[in-house]
N, C-alpha and C positions, 0 to 999 in steps of 0.2 A: 504493499499500500504506500503510495507516494504522498508527500506533504505539498500543500500549496504554498508553504512558506518560503519566501525568497530570502537571502542572507540579510537584506535590509530588515525585513519583517521579524526574523528571528532576533536580531539585535533590538529592535523595539519591544518584543515580548520579554527579553531578558533584563531591560532596563527599568530599574525601580522608580517609584515615584520621586524619591530623593534625588536620585541620579538625573532624573529628567529635569527637575527644578533647577538642580546645579548647572546643567548644560544650558538652560535657558538663561541663568544668571551670567554664565560666561559669555553667551551670545550677546545679551544686553550690554555688557561691560566693554565688549568689543567695539560698540557704537559710541562710546563716550569719548569726548574730545580731550579730557584732561589724561593725558598718556601715563603719568605715574600712577595715579589712582587706579585707572582702568586695568593696567598691567598687573599690578599688585594683586588686586582683588580677583582678576579673571585667573591668574595663576593659582591663587589659593583655592578657587571654585573647581578648577580642573584637578588639582591634586585630591580634593575631597570627593569628587566625582568618581575617581578611581577606587575608592575604599569601599569594602562590604559595610552594610548598615551597622553591624555590631561594632565597627571601628570607627563610626562617624563621630565627630566632636560632640561632647555632652557637657554643657555648660550650666552651673547652677545660679540661681538667682543670687546667692551669696557671693559668688565670684564676680558676677556683673556688678553688684552693689559696691563691692570693693575696688573695682578697676574703673568704673564709669564715674563721669562728672554729671552734674544737673544739666538737663537739656541737650545732652550729647546724643549722636546718632550712632547706633551700634548694630553690627552685622555679626549674627553667630552662624557660621556654616555648619549647622547641625542642630541638635535638639536643646532647648531651654528646660531645665529641670526645676521643680518648685522648691528645692531646699533652701531655706533662708527668708529674709524679709527685706523689702525695699523701703527706702526713705526718699529716693530721688526719683525725678520725672524725667523720662527720656523717649527717644524713639528707638524701636528695635525692629529688626528684620532677622528672621530665623527659618530654617527648614521646617521645624515642628516645635511644639510647646506642649509640655505636660500639662495635665488638668491644674495641678497645683500652681505651676508657673503662669497659666493663663489667668487664674484667679488673683494671683499676687500682683501681676502687671495691670490688670483691671483695677484692683484696689488702689494701686499707686498712680492710677491715671496716666500710665504710660501708653503711648500709641504704638501699635503693631503695624508695620507697613510691609507692602511687598517690595521686591527688589527694584522695580521700576520707579516707585515713589522714593526709595531710599537714594538711588543714584542722583536724584535731582537735589539732594541735600548736600551741605558742606560738612567737613570735618568729621568724617565717617571713621570710626574705631572698629576693628576686627577683634573679637575676643573668641579665642580657641581654648 
């Protein structure tokens, strides 16, 4: 019995939701005019796209609180975990949020943005 899957379709089937999103991030970053910012974030996105899900970055609210500043723009190329508490308000973009992290971000009135919205911002910090 033969399969109707072409090599391109097989690759699409194997690509996880996270890898697909990171690939979209890298493509969006390639269109950004600010070369240093785009190259750095695109390279980071490509590196994380090649990792299995279990090895993707996992960053706690506690770590974000410690490393971030008030009103900062933060990208987490992985999952944000709910351990810890927030006292700062900032914009954040991540691949995934745990239930606890979503609640903590909402309680602190932080904005969760998609990658397109985040790339329009200045002073972006990547936390891994």
